[in-house]
DOMARLO-661380 format. One record per residue (C-alpha): z, x negated, y negated; residue number from 1. Coordinates in Angstrom, 2 decimals, decimal comma, m for minus. Each point is the difference from the previous one (the first is absolute). Layout:
<kemi><w>Z</w><u>X</u><v>Y</v><k>NUM</k></kemi>
...
This chain:
<kemi><w>83,26</w><u>m96,28</u><v>m112,14</v><k>1</k></kemi>
<kemi><w>m0,01</w><u>1,16</u><v>3,63</v><k>2</k></kemi>
<kemi><w>2,08</w><u>m2,04</u><v>2,45</v><k>3</k></kemi>
<kemi><w>0,35</w><u>0,18</u><v>3,79</v><k>4</k></kemi>
<kemi><w>3,44</w><u>m1,01</u><v>1,29</v><k>5</k></kemi>
<kemi><w>0,04</w><u>m0,81</u><v>3,72</v><k>6</k></kemi>
<kemi><w>3,63</w><u>m0,15</u><v>1,17</v><k>7</k></kemi>
<kemi><w>1,47</w><u>1,47</u><v>3,20</v><k>8</k></kemi>
<kemi><w>3,68</w><u>m0,01</u><v>m1,05</v><k>9</k></kemi>
<kemi><w>0,24</w><u>3,47</u><v>m1,56</v><k>10</k></kemi>
<kemi><w>3,01</w><u>m0,52</u><v>m2,33</v><k>11</k></kemi>
<kemi><w>m1,45</w><u>m3,26</u><v>m1,32</v><k>12</k></kemi>
<kemi><w>m3,44</w><u>1,56</u><v>m0,42</v><k>13</k></kemi>
<kemi><w>1,52</w><u>2,86</u><v>m1,98</v><k>14</k></kemi>
<kemi><w>1,91</w><u>m2,39</u><v>m2,27</v><k>15</k></kemi>
<kemi><w>m3,01</w><u>m2,25</u><v>m0,58</v><k>16</k></kemi>
<kemi><w>m2,34</w><u>2,92</u><v>m0,63</v><k>17</k></kemi>
<kemi><w>2,43</w><u>1,46</u><v>m2,52</v><k>18</k></kemi>
<kemi><w>0,23</w><u>m3,26</u><v>m1,91</v><k>19</k></kemi>
<kemi><w>m3,75</w><u>m0,50</u><v>m0,03</v><k>20</k></kemi>
<kemi><w>m0,56</w><u>3,57</u><v>m1,19</v><k>21</k></kemi>
<kemi><w>2,47</w><u>m0,52</u><v>m2,84</v><k>22</k></kemi>
<kemi><w>m2,06</w><u>m3,06</u><v>m0,94</v><k>23</k></kemi>
<kemi><w>m3,08</w><u>2,18</u><v>m0,41</v><k>24</k></kemi>
<kemi><w>m1,72</w><u>m0,23</u><v>3,39</v><k>25</k></kemi>
<kemi><w>m1,14</w><u>2,95</u><v>2,06</v><k>26</k></kemi>
<kemi><w>1,30</w><u>m0,95</u><v>3,46</v><k>27</k></kemi>
<kemi><w>m1,03</w><u>1,15</u><v>3,46</v><k>28</k></kemi>
<kemi><w>2,16</w><u>m1,11</u><v>2,93</v><k>29</k></kemi>
<kemi><w>m1,12</w><u>m0,85</u><v>3,53</v><k>30</k></kemi>
<kemi><w>2,38</w><u>m0,97</u><v>2,80</v><k>31</k></kemi>
<kemi><w>m2,49</w><u>m1,37</u><v>2,54</v><k>32</k></kemi>
<kemi><w>m3,26</w><u>m1,92</u><v>0,17</v><k>33</k></kemi>
<kemi><w>m1,74</w><u>3,21</u><v>1,07</v><k>34</k></kemi>
<kemi><w>1,34</w><u>2,00</u><v>m2,94</v><k>35</k></kemi>
<kemi><w>m1,00</w><u>m2,78</u><v>m2,38</v><k>36</k></kemi>
<kemi><w>m3,54</w><u>m0,10</u><v>1,41</v><k>37</k></kemi>
<kemi><w>m0,32</w><u>3,76</u><v>m0,44</v><k>38</k></kemi>
<kemi><w>1,33</w><u>m0,12</u><v>m3,55</v><k>39</k></kemi>
<kemi><w>m2,29</w><u>m2,86</u><v>m1,02</v><k>40</k></kemi>
<kemi><w>m3,04</w><u>1,76</u><v>1,44</v><k>41</k></kemi>
<kemi><w>0,81</w><u>3,20</u><v>m1,88</v><k>42</k></kemi>
<kemi><w>0,63</w><u>m1,40</u><v>m3,50</v><k>43</k></kemi>
<kemi><w>m0,60</w><u>m3,18</u><v>m2,03</v><k>44</k></kemi>
<kemi><w>3,09</w><u>m2,05</u><v>m0,84</v><k>45</k></kemi>
<kemi><w>0,47</w><u>m2,51</u><v>m2,78</v><k>46</k></kemi>
<kemi><w>2,64</w><u>m1,90</u><v>1,98</v><k>47</k></kemi>
<kemi><w>1,77</w><u>m0,01</u><v>3,37</v><k>48</k></kemi>
<kemi><w>3,54</w><u>m1,18</u><v>0,76</v><k>49</k></kemi>
<kemi><w>0,17</w><u>m0,84</u><v>3,71</v><k>50</k></kemi>
<kemi><w>2,86</w><u>m0,59</u><v>2,40</v><k>51</k></kemi>
<kemi><w>m0,89</w><u>m2,34</u><v>2,86</v><k>52</k></kemi>
<kemi><w>2,04</w><u>1,49</u><v>2,85</v><k>53</k></kemi>
<kemi><w>m1,26</w><u>3,54</u><v>0,64</v><k>54</k></kemi>
<kemi><w>0,50</w><u>2,18</u><v>3,11</v><k>55</k></kemi>
<kemi><w>m3,65</w><u>m0,14</u><v>1,07</v><k>56</k></kemi>
<kemi><w>m1,06</w><u>m3,41</u><v>m1,26</v><k>57</k></kemi>
<kemi><w>0,26</w><u>m2,39</u><v>m2,92</v><k>58</k></kemi>
<kemi><w>m0,79</w><u>0,22</u><v>m3,65</v><k>59</k></kemi>
<kemi><w>m2,16</w><u>m3,05</u><v>0,59</v><k>60</k></kemi>
<kemi><w>m2,29</w><u>2,16</u><v>2,16</v><k>61</k></kemi>
<kemi><w>m0,59</w><u>2,26</u><v>m2,99</v><k>62</k></kemi>
<kemi><w>m0,45</w><u>m2,95</u><v>m2,31</v><k>63</k></kemi>
<kemi><w>m2,70</w><u>m1,51</u><v>2,24</v><k>64</k></kemi>
<kemi><w>m1,84</w><u>3,33</u><v>0,18</v><k>65</k></kemi>
<kemi><w>0,15</w><u>0,58</u><v>m3,74</v><k>66</k></kemi>
<kemi><w>m1,11</w><u>m3,51</u><v>m0,87</v><k>67</k></kemi>
<kemi><w>m3,01</w><u>0,49</u><v>2,25</v><k>68</k></kemi>
<kemi><w>m1,14</w><u>3,10</u><v>m1,89</v><k>69</k></kemi>
<kemi><w>1,22</w><u>m0,39</u><v>m3,55</v><k>70</k></kemi>
<kemi><w>3,39</w><u>1,69</u><v>0,25</v><k>71</k></kemi>
<kemi><w>2,67</w><u>0,06</u><v>m2,71</v><k>72</k></kemi>
<kemi><w>1,95</w><u>m3,06</u><v>m1,11</v><k>73</k></kemi>
<kemi><w>3,19</w><u>m0,30</u><v>2,01</v><k>74</k></kemi>
<kemi><w>3,58</w><u>m1,16</u><v>m0,43</v><k>75</k></kemi>
<kemi><w>1,78</w><u>m0,76</u><v>3,26</v><k>76</k></kemi>
<kemi><w>3,64</w><u>1,14</u><v>m0,05</v><k>77</k></kemi>
<kemi><w>1,89</w><u>m1,18</u><v>3,06</v><k>78</k></kemi>
<kemi><w>3,23</w><u>m1,46</u><v>1,32</v><k>79</k></kemi>
<kemi><w>m1,95</w><u>m2,89</u><v>1,53</v><k>80</k></kemi>
<kemi><w>0,67</w><u>m2,74</u><v>m2,49</v><k>81</k></kemi>
<kemi><w>m0,80</w><u>m3,14</u><v>2,02</v><k>82</k></kemi>
<kemi><w>m2,56</w><u>m2,37</u><v>m1,49</v><k>83</k></kemi>
<kemi><w>m2,39</w><u>0,58</u><v>2,89</v><k>84</k></kemi>
<kemi><w>0,08</w><u>3,77</u><v>m0,52</v><k>85</k></kemi>
<kemi><w>m0,62</w><u>m0,33</u><v>m3,72</v><k>86</k></kemi>
<kemi><w>m2,89</w><u>m2,39</u><v>0,52</v><k>87</k></kemi>
<kemi><w>m1,54</w><u>2,22</u><v>2,69</v><k>88</k></kemi>
<kemi><w>0,20</w><u>3,07</u><v>m2,21</v><k>89</k></kemi>
<kemi><w>m1,60</w><u>m1,73</u><v>m2,98</v><k>90</k></kemi>
<kemi><w>m2,68</w><u>m1,57</u><v>2,19</v><k>91</k></kemi>
<kemi><w>m0,89</w><u>3,43</u><v>1,34</v><k>92</k></kemi>
<kemi><w>m0,74</w><u>1,14</u><v>m3,53</v><k>93</k></kemi>
<kemi><w>3,26</w><u>1,36</u><v>m1,43</v><k>94</k></kemi>
<kemi><w>0,12</w><u>m0,15</u><v>m3,78</v><k>95</k></kemi>
<kemi><w>3,76</w><u>m0,55</u><v>0,00</v><k>96</k></kemi>
<kemi><w>2,82</w><u>m0,34</u><v>2,52</v><k>97</k></kemi>
<kemi><w>3,45</w><u>1,44</u><v>m0,74</v><k>98</k></kemi>
<kemi><w>3,02</w><u>m0,49</u><v>2,25</v><k>99</k></kemi>
<kemi><w>2,53</w><u>2,80</u><v>0,49</v><k>100</k></kemi>
<kemi><w>2,41</w><u>0,80</u><v>m1,45</v><k>101</k></kemi>
<kemi><w>m1,73</w><u>0,18</u><v>m3,37</v><k>102</k></kemi>
<kemi><w>1,19</w><u>1,43</u><v>m3,28</v><k>103</k></kemi>
<kemi><w>m2,14</w><u>2,86</u><v>m1,27</v><k>104</k></kemi>
<kemi><w>m0,89</w><u>m1,63</u><v>m3,37</v><k>105</k></kemi>
<kemi><w>m1,34</w><u>m3,05</u><v>1,84</v><k>106</k></kemi>
<kemi><w>m2,14</w><u>2,07</u><v>2,36</v><k>107</k></kemi>
<kemi><w>m1,42</w><u>2,01</u><v>m2,90</v><k>108</k></kemi>
<kemi><w>m0,71</w><u>m3,21</u><v>m1,94</v><k>109</k></kemi>
<kemi><w>m1,76</w><u>m1,57</u><v>2,98</v><k>110</k></kemi>
<kemi><w>m2,13</w><u>3,09</u><v>0,53</v><k>111</k></kemi>
<kemi><w>m1,03</w><u>0,03</u><v>m3,63</v><k>112</k></kemi>
<kemi><w>m0,69</w><u>m3,75</u><v>0,06</v><k>113</k></kemi>
<kemi><w>m2,40</w><u>0,45</u><v>2,92</v><k>114</k></kemi>
<kemi><w>m1,78</w><u>2,83</u><v>m1,81</v><k>115</k></kemi>
<kemi><w>m0,39</w><u>m2,14</u><v>m3,13</v><k>116</k></kemi>
<kemi><w>m1,87</w><u>m2,77</u><v>1,83</v><k>117</k></kemi>
<kemi><w>m3,70</w><u>m0,54</u><v>m0,78</v><k>118</k></kemi>
<kemi><w>m2,07</w><u>2,56</u><v>1,84</v><k>119</k></kemi>
<kemi><w>2,85</w><u>2,51</u><v>0,25</v><k>120</k></kemi>
<kemi><w>0,45</w><u>3,05</u><v>m2,17</v><k>121</k></kemi>
<kemi><w>3,23</w><u>m0,34</u><v>m1,90</v><k>122</k></kemi>
<kemi><w>m0,40</w><u>m2,02</u><v>m3,15</v><k>123</k></kemi>
<kemi><w>3,34</w><u>0,09</u><v>m1,77</v><k>124</k></kemi>
<kemi><w>m1,12</w><u>1,25</u><v>m3,43</v><k>125</k></kemi>
<kemi><w>m2,52</w><u>2,80</u><v>m0,43</v><k>126</k></kemi>
<kemi><w>m1,16</w><u>0,73</u><v>m3,54</v><k>127</k></kemi>
<kemi><w>m2,11</w><u>2,57</u><v>m1,82</v><k>128</k></kemi>
<kemi><w>0,02</w><u>0,93</u><v>m3,66</v><k>129</k></kemi>
<kemi><w>3,57</w><u>m0,50</u><v>m1,25</v><k>130</k></kemi>
<kemi><w>1,37</w><u>0,56</u><v>3,49</v><k>131</k></kemi>
<kemi><w>1,46</w><u>m2,65</u><v>2,33</v><k>132</k></kemi>
<kemi><w>1,31</w><u>0,67</u><v>3,50</v><k>133</k></kemi>
<kemi><w>2,13</w><u>m2,67</u><v>1,67</v><k>134</k></kemi>
<kemi><w>m0,54</w><u>0,72</u><v>3,70</v><k>135</k></kemi>
<kemi><w>2,90</w><u>m2,22</u><v>1,01</v><k>136</k></kemi>
<kemi><w>2,62</w><u>1,54</u><v>m2,27</v><k>137</k></kemi>
<kemi><w>m1,67</w><u>3,43</u><v>0,32</v><k>138</k></kemi>
<kemi><w>0,20</w><u>0,39</u><v>m3,77</v><k>139</k></kemi>
<kemi><w>m2,63</w><u>1,24</u><v>m2,44</v><k>140</k></kemi>
<kemi><w>0,05</w><u>m0,73</u><v>m3,71</v><k>141</k></kemi>
<kemi><w>m2,14</w><u>1,10</u><v>m2,93</v><k>142</k></kemi>
<kemi><w>m0,08</w><u>m2,35</u><v>m2,99</v><k>143</k></kemi>
<kemi><w>3,05</w><u>m1,64</u><v>1,56</v><k>144</k></kemi>
<kemi><w>1,99</w><u>3,24</u><v>0,21</v><k>145</k></kemi>
<kemi><w>1,02</w><u>1,09</u><v>3,53</v><k>146</k></kemi>
<kemi><w>m1,43</w><u>3,27</u><v>1,30</v><k>147</k></kemi>
<kemi><w>2,40</w><u>2,32</u><v>1,79</v><k>148</k></kemi>
<kemi><w>m1,97</w><u>0,49</u><v>3,22</v><k>149</k></kemi>
<kemi><w>1,31</w><u>1,06</u><v>3,39</v><k>150</k></kemi>
<kemi><w>m0,98</w><u>m1,71</u><v>3,23</v><k>151</k></kemi>
<kemi><w>m2,85</w><u>2,42</u><v>0,72</v><k>152</k></kemi>
<kemi><w>m1,45</w><u>m0,24</u><v>m3,50</v><k>153</k></kemi>
<kemi><w>0,16</w><u>m3,79</u><v>0,19</v><k>154</k></kemi>
<kemi><w>m1,86</w><u>0,11</u><v>3,30</v><k>155</k></kemi>
<kemi><w>m2,69</w><u>2,25</u><v>m1,48</v><k>156</k></kemi>
<kemi><w>m0,34</w><u>m2,32</u><v>m2,98</v><k>157</k></kemi>
<kemi><w>m0,39</w><u>m3,06</u><v>2,23</v><k>158</k></kemi>
<kemi><w>m2,70</w><u>1,67</u><v>2,10</v><k>159</k></kemi>
<kemi><w>m1,91</w><u>1,09</u><v>m3,11</v><k>160</k></kemi>
<kemi><w>0,29</w><u>m3,39</u><v>m1,67</v><k>161</k></kemi>
<kemi><w>m1,29</w><u>m1,78</u><v>3,09</v><k>162</k></kemi>
<kemi><w>m3,04</w><u>2,30</u><v>m0,02</v><k>163</k></kemi>
<kemi><w>m0,40</w><u>0,32</u><v>m3,76</v><k>164</k></kemi>
<kemi><w>m3,14</w><u>1,81</u><v>m1,11</v><k>165</k></kemi>
<kemi><w>m0,54</w><u>1,23</u><v>3,56</v><k>166</k></kemi>
<kemi><w>0,92</w><u>3,38</u><v>1,44</v><k>167</k></kemi>
<kemi><w>3,08</w><u>m0,02</u><v>2,25</v><k>168</k></kemi>
<kemi><w>m0,04</w><u>3,03</u><v>2,33</v><k>169</k></kemi>
<kemi><w>3,10</w><u>2,10</u><v>0,59</v><k>170</k></kemi>
<kemi><w>m0,04</w><u>m1,00</u><v>3,65</v><k>171</k></kemi>
<kemi><w>0,20</w><u>m3,70</u><v>m0,91</v><k>172</k></kemi>
<kemi><w>2,98</w><u>0,55</u><v>m2,28</v><k>173</k></kemi>
<kemi><w>1,70</w><u>2,09</u><v>2,67</v><k>174</k></kemi>
<kemi><w>m0,51</w><u>m2,80</u><v>2,51</v><k>175</k></kemi>
<kemi><w>1,27</w><u>m2,66</u><v>m2,41</v><k>176</k></kemi>
<kemi><w>3,08</w><u>1,88</u><v>m1,17</v><k>177</k></kemi>
<kemi><w>1,40</w><u>1,67</u><v>3,09</v><k>178</k></kemi>
<kemi><w>0,90</w><u>m1,03</u><v>3,51</v><k>179</k></kemi>
<kemi><w>m2,00</w><u>1,32</u><v>2,93</v><k>180</k></kemi>
<kemi><w>2,72</w><u>2,46</u><v>1,03</v><k>181</k></kemi>
<kemi><w>0,93</w><u>1,16</u><v>m3,49</v><k>182</k></kemi>
<kemi><w>m0,15</w><u>3,77</u><v>m0,39</v><k>183</k></kemi>
<kemi><w>m1,96</w><u>0,18</u><v>m3,23</v><k>184</k></kemi>
<kemi><w>m3,16</w><u>1,67</u><v>m1,23</v><k>185</k></kemi>
<kemi><w>m2,68</w><u>m0,85</u><v>m2,50</v><k>186</k></kemi>
<kemi><w>1,96</w><u>1,90</u><v>m2,67</v><k>187</k></kemi>
<kemi><w>2,62</w><u>m2,75</u><v>0,10</v><k>188</k></kemi>
<kemi><w>m2,65</w><u>m2,49</u><v>m1,09</v><k>189</k></kemi>
<kemi><w>m1,18</w><u>2,34</u><v>m2,75</v><k>190</k></kemi>
<kemi><w>3,54</w><u>0,24</u><v>m1,31</v><k>191</k></kemi>
<kemi><w>0,45</w><u>m3,78</u><v>m0,06</v><k>192</k></kemi>
<kemi><w>m3,32</w><u>m0,45</u><v>m1,81</v><k>193</k></kemi>
<kemi><w>1,00</w><u>2,65</u><v>m2,54</v><k>194</k></kemi>
<kemi><w>3,29</w><u>m1,75</u><v>m0,74</v><k>195</k></kemi>
<kemi><w>m1,79</w><u>m3,32</u><v>m0,37</v><k>196</k></kemi>
<kemi><w>m2,60</w><u>1,49</u><v>m2,35</v><k>197</k></kemi>
<kemi><w>2,73</w><u>1,39</u><v>m2,28</v><k>198</k></kemi>
<kemi><w>1,71</w><u>m3,40</u><v>m0,13</v><k>199</k></kemi>
<kemi><w>m3,25</w><u>m1,82</u><v>m0,83</v><k>200</k></kemi>
<kemi><w>m0,95</w><u>2,48</u><v>m2,71</v><k>201</k></kemi>
<kemi><w>3,45</w><u>m0,15</u><v>m1,58</v><k>202</k></kemi>
<kemi><w>m0,08</w><u>m3,81</u><v>m0,11</v><k>203</k></kemi>
<kemi><w>m3,53</w><u>m0,32</u><v>m1,47</v><k>204</k></kemi>
<kemi><w>m0,90</w><u>m2,43</u><v>2,78</v><k>205</k></kemi>
<kemi><w>m3,66</w><u>m0,37</u><v>m0,95</v><k>206</k></kemi>
<kemi><w>m1,21</w><u>1,34</u><v>3,35</v><k>207</k></kemi>
<kemi><w>m1,09</w><u>3,41</u><v>1,20</v><k>208</k></kemi>
<kemi><w>0,96</w><u>1,58</u><v>3,30</v><k>209</k></kemi>
<kemi><w>m2,98</w><u>2,22</u><v>0,76</v><k>210</k></kemi>
<kemi><w>m0,23</w><u>2,76</u><v>2,60</v><k>211</k></kemi>
<kemi><w>m3,18</w><u>0,08</u><v>2,08</v><k>212</k></kemi>
<kemi><w>0,02</w><u>3,58</u><v>1,18</v><k>213</k></kemi>
<kemi><w>0,04</w><u>0,50</u><v>3,73</v><k>214</k></kemi>
<kemi><w>0,27</w><u>m3,74</u><v>0,64</v><k>215</k></kemi>
<kemi><w>2,89</w><u>m1,79</u><v>m1,68</v><k>216</k></kemi>
<kemi><w>0,74</w><u>m2,09</u><v>m3,09</v><k>217</k></kemi>
<kemi><w>m1,07</w><u>m3,14</u><v>m1,80</v><k>218</k></kemi>
<kemi><w>1,61</w><u>m2,19</u><v>m2,63</v><k>219</k></kemi>
<kemi><w>m2,34</w><u>m1,08</u><v>m2,77</v><k>220</k></kemi>
<kemi><w>0,34</w><u>m2,04</u><v>m3,18</v><k>221</k></kemi>
<kemi><w>1,11</w><u>m3,49</u><v>m0,84</v><k>222</k></kemi>
<kemi><w>m2,06</w><u>m3,17</u><v>0,36</v><k>223</k></kemi>
<kemi><w>m1,24</w><u>m1,04</u><v>3,43</v><k>224</k></kemi>
């Protein structure tokens, strides 16, 4: 899942981004309304976490723009905790409103709860063959036995499960797994896919991870 964090306080942004990445999100950080606009125009995001008070405007400005053209769901994260502020944010189209300071597990849980809502992408359990991925716990099991997958392999598995029986290009996996500024190449994706394939084959998961040469991969098998 790709997330845009809009927060102008650099130390806080770094801490929040680190926690969200550990929870399985690929996180891009913007410190201003302008940077957030540029980021959102360059790449699709599954979710945005927006501060209200930014150097060149308000997170509400972004929210209004995105709601007018089908932007990502948004969680407002701000120190403004008055009832009027919360009501205004929700009325403008925020999917949730979180008051600082917030504990990292709560922010992660709220982000995942927004993504699980009808019409959003992140159903909690994804299944195929004998394989089950819990997207909240970030745990995969086969016939009830946990699979030893790293964060990248889990991200690849989620992307493939969400597009089961469809080809997922390398570029899409790269976008889903790594932050905008990450210094990685397509070989990093190949390596993660290879590790995942070995784990699935060893566990007899009842699915096949197929390579579509020159394009990407697809996961097949299991009932629709």
